[in-house]
C-alpha positions in Angstrom: -55.8 -30.8 -40.4 -54.7 -30.2 -43.6 -52.1 -27.6 -45.2 -53.1 -24.7 -46.8 -50.1 -24.2 -48.7 -47.5 -26.6 -49.8 -43.7 -25.9 -48.2 -43.0 -26.8 -52.1 -45.5 -24.1 -53.3 -44.1 -21.1 -50.8 -41.0 -21.7 -51.7 -41.7 -21.7 -55.5 -43.7 -18.7 -55.5 -41.4 -16.9 -53.5 -37.7 -18.7 -53.4 -36.5 -15.4 -51.4 -38.1 -16.4 -48.1 -36.6 -19.3 -48.0 -33.1 -17.7 -49.2 -33.1 -14.8 -46.6 -34.3 -16.7 -44.0 -31.6 -19.7 -44.3 -29.2 -16.7 -45.1 -30.4 -15.1 -41.2 -29.6 -19.3 -39.8 -26.1 -19.1 -41.3 -25.5 -17.3 -38.2 -25.4 -20.0 -36.0 -22.7 -21.8 -38.6 -20.4 -19.1 -38.1 -21.6 -18.0 -34.3 -19.9 -18.8 -30.9 -22.9 -20.0 -29.6 -23.2 -23.5 -28.9 -25.0 -25.8 -31.0 -26.6 -27.4 -28.6 -27.8 -24.0 -27.1 -28.9 -23.4 -30.6 -31.0 -26.7 -30.8 -32.5 -26.0 -27.3 -33.6 -22.6 -28.4 -35.2 -23.4 -31.3 -36.9 -26.5 -29.9 -38.7 -24.4 -27.3 -39.4 -21.4 -29.1 -41.1 -23.7 -31.3 -42.6 -25.3 -28.5 -44.0 -22.0 -27.5 -45.2 -21.2 -30.9 -47.6 -24.4 -31.3 -44.7 -25.4 -34.2 -45.7 -28.8 -34.6 -43.7 -29.2 -37.8 -40.5 -27.2 -36.0 -40.2 -29.5 -32.9 -40.2 -32.7 -34.8 -37.8 -31.3 -36.8 -35.6 -29.7 -34.1 -35.8 -32.5 -31.9 -34.7 -34.9 -34.7 -32.1 -32.5 -35.2 -30.4 -32.1 -31.6 -30.9 -35.8 -30.9 -28.8 -36.4 -34.1 -26.3 -34.5 -32.6 -26.5 -36.0 -29.3 -28.7 -34.1 -27.4 -29.8 -36.7 -24.6 -33.6 -37.3 -24.6 -34.3 -36.7 -21.2 -33.4 -32.7 -21.4 -35.3 -32.8 -24.3 -38.4 -33.8 -22.6 -38.1 -32.0 -19.9 -37.4 -28.5 -21.8 -40.5 -27.4 -21.2 -39.9 -27.1 -17.6 -36.4 -26.1 -17.7 -36.9 -23.6 -15.0 -37.2 -26.2 -12.7 -34.7 -29.1 -14.2 -31.4 -29.2 -13.0 -29.9 -30.6 -16.0 -29.2 -26.9 -18.2 -26.5 -25.4 -17.5 -25.9 -21.1 -16.6 -25.3 -20.1 -19.9 -28.4 -22.9 -21.7 -30.8 -20.6 -19.1 -29.9 -17.5 -20.1 -30.3 -18.1 -23.9 -33.9 -19.4 -22.7 -34.8 -17.0 -20.5 -33.3 -14.3 -23.9 -35.5 -16.9 -26.3 -38.7 -16.7 -24.1 -38.2 -12.9 -23.7 -38.1 -11.8 -27.3 -40.5 -14.8 -28.1 -43.4 -13.1 -26.1 -42.5 -9.7 -26.4 -46.0 -8.9 -27.4 -47.4 -9.9 -23.9 -44.4 -8.8 -22.0 -41.5 -6.2 -22.0 -37.6 -7.6 -22.0 -36.9 -6.5 -18.4 -32.8 -5.0 -18.0 -32.1 -8.3 -16.0 -33.0 -10.7 -18.4 -30.8 -8.8 -21.0 -27.7 -8.4 -18.3 -27.7 -11.7 -17.8 -27.7 -13.0 -21.6 -24.8 -10.2 -22.5 -22.9 -11.9 -19.2 -23.6 -15.2 -20.6 -22.6 -14.7 -23.9 -21.3 -11.0 -24.8 -22.4 -9.1 -27.4 -21.4 -11.1 -30.8 -22.8 -13.8 -28.9 -25.6 -12.0 -27.6 -26.3 -10.5 -31.5 -25.8 -14.3 -32.6 -28.2 -15.2 -30.4 -30.9 -12.6 -31.2 -30.8 -13.7 -34.8 -31.0 -17.1 -34.4 -34.6 -16.7 -32.5 -35.5 -14.5 -34.7 -35.3 -17.0 -37.8 -37.0 -19.6 -35.5 -39.9 -17.2 -34.7 -40.1 -16.6 -38.3 -40.1 -20.1 -39.4 -42.6 -21.2 -37.3 -45.0 -18.5 -38.1 -44.9 -20.2 -41.9 -45.3 -23.4 -40.4 -47.9 -22.7 -38.0 -50.0 -20.0 -40.7 -49.8 -22.4 -43.3 -50.3 -26.0 -41.4 -47.2 -27.3 -42.5 -47.5 -31.0 -41.4 -44.4 -33.1 -40.4 -43.6 -36.8 -41.3 -44.4 -39.0 -38.6 -44.1 -42.2 -38.9 -44.7 -44.4 -35.5 
C-alpha cells in the first residue's frame, strides 16, 4: 500500500486542517480526562477505524507515558479484561458508540454511564477527544498515511 497524498502535501495545501484538528486536540491538554484514558480512547478508536498510522503513534505515546503493554495488548477485548477501571470502561463504551454511530444509536444507558463517570464538562471534553481522533483516522486512512515502522 502506498501513500495517496503525503502528509506534507495535505498540511501544506490545507494548513487549516491540521491547525483546527490540533486546536480541537488541545481540549485534551486542558481536560479533566486522565491522560491514560485519552491514550486508550485514541488507540481503541484507531483500532476500530483500522488506522495503522494512528495505532502505531498512539500506542507508542501511551507506552512513553507509562501505560503497561499488557493493557494495550488486550485493548481490543477490553470488555473481557479485568485490568480496566469503571471510568476507563465508560470512556471506551462512549468512544465506541460515537465511532460506530452510523451502525447503531447511542443508548441512554451508555450516555448516562459516561455522564456519571465524567460529569458534564468531562463528557464534553471526552467527546471532543473522540471527534478529533475519528477525524485524524479518516484523513490517515483515506490518504493511506504509513507509519515509519522499523523492526
